[in-house]
Every structure is written in structure tokens, then in C-alpha cells.
C-alpha positions as CSV (number, residue, x, y, z in Angstrom):
1,X,-102.9,157.5,138.2
2,X,-103.9,157.5,134.4
3,X,-100.9,159.2,133.4
4,X,-98.8,156.8,135.2
5,X,-100.3,154.0,133.2
6,X,-100.3,156.2,130.1
7,X,-96.3,156.7,130.7
8,X,-96.0,153.3,131.5
9,X,-97.8,151.7,128.3
10,X,-95.6,154.2,126.4
11,X,-92.6,153.1,128.1
12,X,-93.6,149.4,127.2
13,X,-94.2,150.3,123.6
14,X,-90.9,152.0,123.1
15,X,-89.4,149.2,124.7
16,X,-90.9,146.5,122.3
17,X,-90.3,149.0,119.3
18,X,-86.9,149.2,120.0
19,X,-86.6,145.3,120.8
20,X,-88.1,145.1,117.2
21,X,-86.0,147.7,115.7
22,X,-82.8,145.8,117.2
23,X,-84.0,142.3,115.7
24,X,-84.9,143.5,112.5
25,X,-81.3,145.4,112.2
26,X,-79.6,142.2,113.5
27,X,-81.7,140.0,110.9
28,X,-81.1,142.5,108.2
29,X,-77.2,142.5,108.9
30,X,-77.2,138.6,109.2
31,X,-78.9,138.7,105.9
32,X,-76.6,141.2,104.4
33,X,-73.7,139.2,105.9
34,X,-75.3,135.8,104.2
35,X,-75.7,137.8,100.7
36,X,-72.2,139.2,100.7
37,X,-70.9,135.7,101.7
38,X,-72.9,134.0,98.9
39,X,-71.8,136.6,96.4
40,X,-67.9,136.1,97.5
41,X,-68.7,132.3,97.1
42,X,-70.3,132.7,93.9
43,X,-67.2,135.0,92.7
44,X,-64.6,132.4,94.0
45,X,-66.3,129.5,92.2
46,X,-67.0,131.7,89.5
47,X,-63.1,132.6,89.5
48,X,-62.4,128.9,90.1
49,X,-64.2,128.0,87.2
50,X,-62.3,130.6,85.1
51,X,-59.1,129.5,86.1
52,X,-60.1,125.8,85.1
53,X,-61.2,127.4,81.8
54,X,-58.1,129.4,81.2
55,X,-57.8,130.0,77.3
56,X,-54.1,130.0,77.7
57,X,-54.4,126.6,79.5
58,X,-56.5,125.1,76.7
59,X,-54.5,126.5,74.3
60,X,-51.4,125.0,75.4
61,X,-53.1,121.6,75.9
62,X,-54.4,121.8,72.2
63,X,-50.8,123.0,71.0
64,X,-49.1,120.2,72.8
65,X,-51.4,117.7,71.2
66,X,-50.9,119.2,67.7
67,X,-47.4,119.1,68.2
68,X,-47.4,115.5,69.3
69,X,-49.5,114.6,66.2
70,X,-47.0,116.4,63.9
71,X,-44.3,114.7,65.7
72,X,-45.8,111.4,65.0
73,X,-46.5,112.4,61.5
74,X,-42.9,113.5,61.1
75,X,-41.7,110.4,62.4
76,X,-43.9,108.2,60.1
77,X,-42.8,110.0,56.9
78,X,-39.1,109.9,58.0
79,X,-39.7,106.0,58.2
80,X,-41.3,105.9,54.9
81,X,-38.7,107.9,53.5
82,X,-35.8,105.6,55.1
83,X,-37.6,102.7,53.9
84,X,-37.8,104.0,50.2
85,X,-34.2,105.1,50.3
86,X,-33.3,101.5,51.3
87,X,-35.4,99.9,48.7
88,X,-34.1,102.0,46.1
89,X,-30.3,101.6,47.4
90,X,-31.0,97.9,47.3
91,X,-32.2,98.0,43.7
92,X,-29.2,99.9,42.5
93,X,-26.7,97.3,44.2
94,X,-28.7,94.7,42.8
95,X,-28.7,95.9,39.4
96,X,-24.9,96.6,39.5
97,X,-24.2,93.0,40.2
98,X,-26.4,91.8,37.4
99,X,-24.5,94.0,35.2
100,X,-21.1,92.8,36.3
101,X,-22.2,89.1,36.1
102,X,-23.1,89.4,32.7
103,X,-20.2,90.9,31.4
104,X,-18.2,88.1,32.9
105,X,-20.8,85.4,31.6
106,X,-20.2,86.8,28.0
107,X,-16.6,86.7,28.5
108,X,-16.7,83.1,29.4
109,X,-18.9,82.2,26.8
110,X,-16.6,84.0,24.4
111,X,-13.7,81.5,25.5
112,X,-15.8,78.6,25.1
113,X,-16.7,79.5,21.6
114,X,-13.2,80.2,20.7
115,X,-11.8,77.0,22.3
116,X,-14.6,75.1,20.5
117,X,-13.5,76.5,17.1
118,X,-9.7,75.8,17.4
119,X,-9.8,72.4,19.1
120,X,-10.4,70.3,15.7
121,X,-7.6,73.0,13.9
122,X,-5.0,73.0,16.4
123,X,-2.0,70.6,15.8
124,X,0.1,71.2,18.8
125,X,-0.5,68.5,21.5
126,X,-0.1,71.3,24.5
127,X,-2.3,73.7,22.6
128,X,-5.0,71.1,22.2
129,X,-5.1,70.3,25.8
130,X,-5.0,74.1,26.6
131,X,-8.4,74.4,24.0
132,X,-10.1,71.6,25.9
133,X,-9.4,73.0,29.6
134,X,-10.7,76.3,28.2
135,X,-13.9,74.5,27.2
136,X,-14.1,73.0,30.7
137,X,-13.2,75.7,32.9
138,X,-15.2,78.6,31.3
139,X,-18.4,76.6,31.2
140,X,-18.1,75.9,34.8
141,X,-17.4,79.7,35.4
142,X,-20.8,80.4,33.3
143,X,-22.8,78.0,34.7
144,X,-22.2,79.4,38.1
145,X,-22.8,83.1,37.2
146,X,-26.2,82.0,35.4
147,X,-27.2,80.1,38.7
148,X,-26.0,83.1,40.9
149,X,-28.3,85.5,38.5
150,X,-31.3,83.8,37.3
151,X,-32.1,86.4,35.1
152,X,-29.1,85.5,32.9
153,X,-30.2,82.0,32.3
154,X,-31.0,82.6,28.7
155,X,-28.2,85.1,27.9
156,X,-25.9,83.1,25.1
157,X,-23.5,84.0,22.5
158,X,-24.3,82.2,19.1
159,X,-21.8,79.4,18.7
160,X,-20.9,79.1,22.6
161,X,-22.6,75.7,23.2
162,X,-22.5,73.7,26.4
163,X,-22.7,76.8,29.0
164,X,-26.2,75.8,30.1
165,X,-28.4,78.0,27.9
166,X,-29.9,77.8,24.8
167,X,-28.0,79.1,21.8
168,X,-29.1,82.2,19.9
169,X,-29.0,86.0,20.3
170,X,-32.4,87.0,20.9
171,X,-33.0,86.0,24.6
172,X,-32.0,88.0,27.3
173,X,-32.8,88.0,30.8
174,X,-34.6,91.1,32.5
175,X,-33.1,92.7,35.3
176,X,-34.3,91.9,38.8
177,X,-36.5,94.5,40.4
178,X,-37.0,94.7,43.9
179,X,-40.8,95.2,45.3
180,X,-41.8,98.7,46.4
181,X,-42.1,99.3,49.7
182,X,-43.9,101.6,51.8
183,X,-47.6,100.8,50.2
184,X,-49.2,99.1,53.3
185,X,-49.7,102.4,55.5
186,X,-52.9,103.1,56.9
187,X,-55.1,105.4,54.9
188,X,-55.6,108.8,56.5
189,X,-52.3,109.3,58.0
190,X,-50.4,111.9,56.2
191,X,-47.2,110.5,57.4
192,X,-47.8,107.0,55.9
193,X,-49.3,108.4,52.9
194,X,-46.1,110.5,52.3
195,X,-43.6,107.5,52.8
196,X,-45.7,105.4,50.5
197,X,-45.6,107.9,47.8
198,X,-41.7,108.2,48.0
199,X,-41.7,104.1,48.1
200,X,-43.6,104.4,44.7
201,X,-41.4,106.8,43.1
202,X,-38.5,104.2,44.4
203,X,-39.9,101.5,42.7
204,X,-40.9,103.6,39.7
205,X,-37.2,104.6,39.5
206,X,-36.0,100.9,40.0
207,X,-38.2,99.8,37.2
208,X,-36.6,102.3,34.7
209,X,-33.2,101.2,36.3
210,X,-34.0,97.6,35.2
211,X,-34.9,98.7,31.7
212,X,-31.6,100.5,31.5
213,X,-29.8,97.4,32.7
214,X,-31.4,95.2,30.3
215,X,-30.8,97.5,27.4
216,X,-26.8,97.5,28.5
217,X,-27.1,93.8,28.7
218,X,-28.3,93.7,25.2
219,X,-25.3,96.2,24.0
220,X,-22.7,94.0,26.0
221,X,-23.9,90.9,24.0
222,X,-24.0,92.3,20.7
223,X,-20.4,93.6,21.3
224,X,-19.1,90.3,22.4
225,X,-20.8,88.6,19.5
226,X,-19.1,90.5,16.9
227,X,-15.8,90.2,18.7
228,X,-16.2,86.4,18.9
229,X,-17.1,86.3,14.9
230,X,-14.3,88.9,13.7
231,X,-11.8,86.8,15.8
232,X,-13.1,83.6,14.3
233,X,-12.6,85.1,11.0
234,X,-8.9,86.1,11.6
235,X,-8.2,82.5,12.9
236,X,-9.7,81.0,9.8
237,X,-7.3,82.5,7.4
238,X,-4.5,80.5,9.3
239,X,-3.5,76.7,9.2
240,X,-1.2,74.4,10.8
241,X,1.6,75.9,13.1
242,X,0.5,79.4,12.0
243,X,-2.9,78.8,13.4
244,X,-1.7,77.4,16.6
245,X,0.6,80.3,16.9
246,X,-2.3,82.9,16.5
247,X,-4.8,81.2,18.6
248,X,-2.3,80.9,21.5
249,X,-1.4,84.3,21.0
250,X,-4.9,85.6,21.1
251,X,-5.5,83.9,24.5
252,X,-2.6,85.5,25.8
253,X,-4.3,88.6,25.2
254,X,-7.8,87.7,26.0
255,X,-6.9,86.6,29.3
256,X,-4.9,89.5,30.3
257,X,-8.0,91.6,29.5
258,X,-10.2,89.1,31.5
259,X,-7.7,89.7,34.4
260,X,-8.2,93.4,34.1
261,X,-11.9,93.1,34.0
262,X,-12.3,90.8,37.1
263,X,-9.4,92.9,39.3
264,X,-11.9,96.2,38.3
265,X,-15.1,94.5,38.8
266,X,-14.2,93.0,42.4
267,X,-14.2,96.7,43.6
268,X,-17.8,97.2,42.8
269,X,-19.3,93.6,43.3
270,X,-20.9,92.5,46.6
271,X,-21.5,89.7,48.6
272,X,-21.1,86.2,46.8
273,X,-20.2,87.5,43.4
274,X,-17.2,89.3,44.8
275,X,-16.3,85.9,46.3
276,X,-16.6,84.1,43.1
277,X,-14.6,86.8,41.4
278,X,-11.9,86.2,43.4
279,X,-11.8,82.6,42.4
280,X,-12.2,83.2,38.9
281,X,-9.3,85.7,39.1
282,X,-6.8,82.9,40.4
283,X,-8.3,80.6,37.6
284,X,-7.7,83.2,34.7
285,X,-3.9,83.8,36.1
286,X,-3.4,80.4,35.6
287,X,-4.6,80.1,32.3
288,X,-2.5,83.2,31.2
289,X,0.7,81.6,32.5
290,X,-0.1,78.6,30.7
291,X,-0.8,80.3,27.5
292,X,2.5,82.1,27.7
293,X,4.4,79.1,28.3
294,X,2.5,77.4,25.4
295,X,3.2,80.7,22.9
296,X,7.2,80.2,24.2
297,X,7.2,76.7,23.2
298,X,5.8,77.2,19.8
299,X,8.2,79.9,19.1
300,X,11.1,77.6,20.2
301,X,9.6,74.8,18.0
302,X,9.4,77.4,15.1
303,X,13.2,78.3,15.5
304,X,14.4,74.7,15.7
305,X,12.4,73.8,12.6
306,X,13.7,76.7,10.8
307,X,17.1,76.2,11.9
308,X,16.7,72.5,10.5
309,X,15.5,73.2,7.3
310,X,18.5,76.0,7.0
311,X,21.0,73.0,7.7
312,X,19.2,70.6,5.3
313,X,19.4,73.3,2.4
314,X,23.1,74.0,3.2
315,X,23.9,70.6,3.1
316,X,22.3,69.9,-0.3
317,X,24.7,72.8,-1.3
């Protein structure tokens, strides 16, 4: 009986032990599986995090941002450069128009001065009327040029009165200078800084060009003044009909030269100045035609006078 109980107890103990062993194994397996799942999840999360923090992706983003910034800077730099070039082109065009207007102004003033010098010495009625017309028409042209280019308001030949400016050689107008562009850019942006620097260079070049234009104006004024004085000296040596012939002959040549100057200047002038040159060309052509007609009339009168004088001498003989 005792043996049976002992065996029974051993079986129960074995069953319990076996049950416990199985329970522990299952728990251990579950625990292992849970650990494996956690490790897998951790690795997956780590991989996902690594994917989100991929160096190539970060560098690509930064590279794109850098390229966008460089593109913006390049665009700003290009805009600044274009503004500087546009400003410089405008300055050059304005300076050329000023130089053309100055040359035409001096030519008109020379015509006024010569006509004023001649009108009291001329004897032929047609020649006198022609001189008066020269004063009126060329004074009007000179005044329009000075109104169009205010920098020429004080340009005046000595001896050419009534053209809207004070006489004297010492005063010349300063050439116009366009304001510098591109200086209003924001600091810290290299593109705008570069554009501003280019604009400052263009403005500096424009100032230098203005000084050169003023020097050229002074040169042209000195040449015109010398021509006026030499022509007056030549005419002073003439009297009577000889003076009339000399003045009208000089006017034929002077208006031919003025016509050539106008036709050549029209190709380089712009805007309102070009339109005015067209109007002046028509007036100068009329003046030249009239001067030629008066010249032929004076020649005919001289021939008639010589014939009559010859007849008188023959009859006396």
C-alpha cells in the first residue's frame, strides 16, 4: 500500500514538474518571441529613422537650396548689370545729343554775328534784307537749341548778340550727367552689391564722359570764335558792292557747310533734336538758294555797270 502511495506521489510530482517545465518553456518562448519582435521593431524603427536621415537626401536638399540661392544672386547680379549698362547707354546718347546741339548752336550764333556785322555796311537792298532774315531765323534756331539743352544756355560767341544768352567766351554749359543707378540694393546680398558696384562704375564713367564733352564744347567754341573773327577781318577790307559780293559769297559757302553738318548730324541725333534738325535743314536750304540768287543778281548788276561804263568811255572818245 505504501509503495502504491509512493509511486502515486512520484507520478504526481513528475506530472507537476512536467507541467511546470512546459509552462516555463512556453513563457520562455513567448518571452523570446517578444524580445525578437521588439528587436525587429527597434531595427525597423532604426532603419526608418536612418532613411529619414539619409545623408544623400540631406545633402540633396541643401544643394538644391544652395543652387536656388545662387540662382537668385545671379539673377539679382544680372539685373544690376543690365541697369548699369542701360544707364551708361543713356548717358552716352545724351552726351552725343548735347555735342551735336552745341555745334549747331555755335553755327547759328556765327551767322547772327556776321549778319549783324554786315547789315550796316551792305548797300544792295536784297542783300540787306537777306542779312536781316539771317539775324531773325538763326536767332530763333539758337534759342530753340538752348531751350532744348539747358546746359547750353550760357554758350555764346563774342559779337553774337540777341540769341538769348549773355555775350562772352568764358561761360560754357556743363554736360548733363545721368544719376547713378543700382545703389538702393539691400546690404548683405552679394548680387545687389555687385549690381551697385557696376552702376557706380557706370556713373563714374558718365562723369568722365561729361568732362570730355565740356572740353570738346570749349574747343568748338574757340574754333567758331576764331572763324568769326577771321571772316570779319576779311570783310572789313571790302567796301560798297565789293563788300556785298564778299558777304553774299561767304554766305553761299557757309550755308553749304551748315547743310552738310545738319545732314550728317541727323544720322546720330535722337528724339526731339532729330526733328529740329529736319526743320533747320529746310530753312538752311532756302537760305542757300536765296544767297545764290542774290549773288547772281549782284554779278549781273556788276556786268551791266561795266558795260555802261565802257559805253560812256567809248562815246567820250
